[in-house]
C-alpha positions as CSV (number, residue, x, y, z in Angstrom):
1,M,36.5,-41.0,8.3
2,K,35.5,-41.8,4.2
3,L,33.3,-41.2,2.1
4,V,32.2,-43.8,-0.7
5,H,30.0,-43.1,-3.2
6,I,28.0,-44.9,-6.6
7,G,28.7,-41.1,-9.2
8,S,30.5,-43.3,-11.7
9,W,27.4,-45.6,-12.3
10,G,25.8,-42.4,-13.3
11,S,24.7,-39.4,-11.0
12,D,28.2,-38.0,-11.1
13,V,30.2,-39.3,-14.2
14,G,33.3,-37.7,-14.4
15,R,34.9,-37.2,-10.7
16,P,38.8,-39.0,-9.7
17,R,38.3,-42.3,-8.8
18,V,39.7,-41.1,-5.3
19,E,40.1,-37.7,-3.8
20,T,40.3,-35.8,-1.3
21,I,37.6,-32.8,-1.0
22,D,38.4,-30.7,2.9
23,G,39.6,-33.3,4.5
24,L,38.0,-35.8,3.8
25,E,38.6,-38.9,1.7
26,V,36.5,-39.9,-1.0
27,S,36.5,-42.8,-3.0
28,D,34.4,-43.8,-5.7
29,I,32.7,-47.2,-6.4
30,S,35.0,-47.6,-9.4
31,A,38.1,-47.5,-7.2
32,Y,37.4,-50.7,-5.8
33,P,37.6,-53.9,-7.8
34,G,34.6,-54.9,-9.3
35,E,32.6,-51.9,-8.6
36,S,31.1,-54.5,-5.4
37,L,29.7,-52.8,-2.9
38,E,31.1,-56.3,-1.0
39,K,35.0,-54.8,-1.7
40,V,33.2,-52.2,-0.3
41,L,33.3,-53.3,3.1
42,D,35.8,-56.2,2.8
43,I,39.1,-53.7,2.1
44,E,37.2,-50.2,4.8
45,K,36.2,-52.7,7.1
46,P,33.8,-49.4,8.5
47,D,32.8,-50.0,12.3
48,A,29.2,-48.6,10.8
49,V,27.4,-47.2,7.8
50,L,26.4,-43.5,7.4
51,L,23.6,-42.3,4.5
52,L,21.8,-40.1,3.0
53,S,19.4,-42.4,1.4
54,T,18.5,-45.3,2.0
55,A,15.4,-45.5,-1.3
56,T,18.1,-47.0,-4.1
57,F,17.8,-50.4,-5.2
58,A,21.6,-49.8,-4.9
59,H,21.4,-48.2,-1.3
60,R,19.0,-51.4,-0.5
61,A,21.8,-53.8,-1.8
62,F,24.8,-52.0,0.3
63,L,22.3,-52.3,3.8
64,R,21.2,-55.8,2.9
65,H,25.1,-56.4,2.9
66,C,26.2,-54.7,6.0
67,K,22.9,-55.9,7.9
68,N,24.0,-59.9,6.6
69,R,28.1,-59.2,8.0
70,G,26.0,-57.2,11.2
71,I,27.6,-53.3,10.4
72,P,25.5,-50.5,11.6
73,S,23.9,-48.1,9.6
74,L,22.4,-44.7,10.3
75,H,20.2,-42.7,8.5
76,L,20.6,-39.4,8.2
77,Y,17.1,-38.5,7.2
78,H,17.2,-34.0,5.9
79,G,13.6,-33.1,8.2
80,L,12.3,-30.4,6.1
81,M,11.4,-33.2,4.5
82,S,8.1,-33.9,6.8
83,V,6.6,-30.9,5.8
84,Q,5.8,-32.0,2.2
85,A,2.3,-34.2,1.4
86,T,3.3,-37.6,2.0
87,E,1.1,-38.8,3.5
88,D,-1.5,-40.2,0.5
89,H,-0.2,-42.5,-1.9
90,V,-0.1,-40.4,-5.2
91,G,2.2,-38.1,-3.9
92,S,2.6,-34.1,-3.8
93,T,2.7,-33.4,-7.8
94,R,1.8,-35.4,-11.0
95,P,4.6,-37.1,-13.0
96,N,5.3,-35.2,-16.9
97,R,4.3,-38.5,-18.6
98,V,6.7,-38.1,-21.7
99,A,9.7,-36.6,-19.3
100,H,9.3,-39.2,-17.1
101,F,10.2,-41.9,-20.2
102,R,12.6,-39.5,-21.2
103,F,13.8,-39.8,-18.2
104,V,13.6,-43.7,-17.8
105,F,14.7,-44.2,-21.4
106,A,18.2,-42.2,-20.6
107,R,18.7,-44.1,-17.2
108,L,18.2,-48.0,-18.6
109,Q,21.9,-48.8,-19.3
110,K,22.6,-48.4,-16.2
111,L,19.6,-49.8,-14.2
112,I,20.5,-52.8,-16.7
113,T,24.4,-53.3,-16.4
114,K,24.6,-51.7,-12.9
115,T,22.0,-51.4,-11.1
116,F,19.8,-54.9,-11.2
117,P,22.8,-56.5,-10.8
118,C,24.2,-55.1,-7.8
119,Y,20.4,-55.6,-6.3
120,F,20.1,-59.1,-7.4
121,G,23.5,-60.0,-6.0
122,A,22.5,-59.1,-3.0
123,L,19.3,-60.2,-2.9
124,F,21.1,-64.0,-3.7
125,K,23.8,-63.5,-1.0
126,T,21.2,-62.3,1.9
127,N,19.0,-64.7,1.1
128,A,16.0,-63.1,0.3
129,A,12.4,-64.7,0.9
130,P,10.2,-64.3,-2.0
131,K,8.6,-61.2,-0.2
132,D,11.9,-59.4,-1.4
133,W,11.8,-60.9,-4.8
134,L,8.1,-59.2,-5.4
135,R,8.7,-56.0,-3.4
136,M,11.9,-55.0,-6.3
137,V,8.9,-55.9,-9.1
138,Y,6.4,-53.6,-7.0
139,D,9.0,-50.5,-6.7
140,S,10.2,-51.6,-10.6
141,V,7.1,-50.6,-11.9
142,K,6.3,-47.5,-9.7
143,L,9.4,-46.3,-10.8
144,A,8.7,-46.7,-13.9
145,C,5.7,-45.5,-13.8
146,G,7.1,-42.5,-12.2
147,L,5.5,-43.1,-8.7
148,P,7.6,-42.7,-5.3
149,L,9.2,-45.5,-3.7
150,W,8.4,-44.5,-0.6
151,Q,4.7,-44.2,-0.4
152,P,2.7,-46.1,1.4
153,N,5.5,-47.3,2.7
154,A,9.2,-48.1,1.7
155,A,10.7,-51.3,1.4
156,A,12.1,-53.3,4.4
157,D,15.5,-53.4,3.4
158,A,15.8,-49.8,3.3
159,S,16.1,-49.4,6.7
160,T,18.8,-48.9,8.8
161,T,20.0,-49.2,12.2
162,K,19.1,-45.7,13.6
163,C,18.1,-42.6,12.2
164,A,19.0,-39.5,12.7
165,V,16.5,-36.3,11.7
166,F,18.2,-32.7,10.9
167,T,16.9,-29.8,10.0
């Protein structure tokens, strides 16, 4: 088993490109040519992939490439999420608009230089339908407004072959 993450894209900057944590080999996307999700699949040739999150554009791009190559995927989902009030469209809490604007503004560079190119490339290379492109626009607007992507439903390309729930 090997862990590959995209921490250098903004969520965990400064980690080594390659390391071993408690016997688990860990690589950041920066350890692969062009920081490409496709190169990860080319080099690692996984029998299957496991994700802890599927709603982000980067994860959706990776899932599109996996599906396109026939690589099974598993979403390991934390069961305690189901005790939150998630049936309504607006969610359990309301975002602070000023704080959310700062949050979005601080991530614009990553969105423009990493996330969108990654996801647009996956949409092109997997021959995405017009509805997938429209969903990307819809989800981008929701993110900009501070609304959760998975409410009322997750995007079709955020689904995995199987899902396991743990508590």
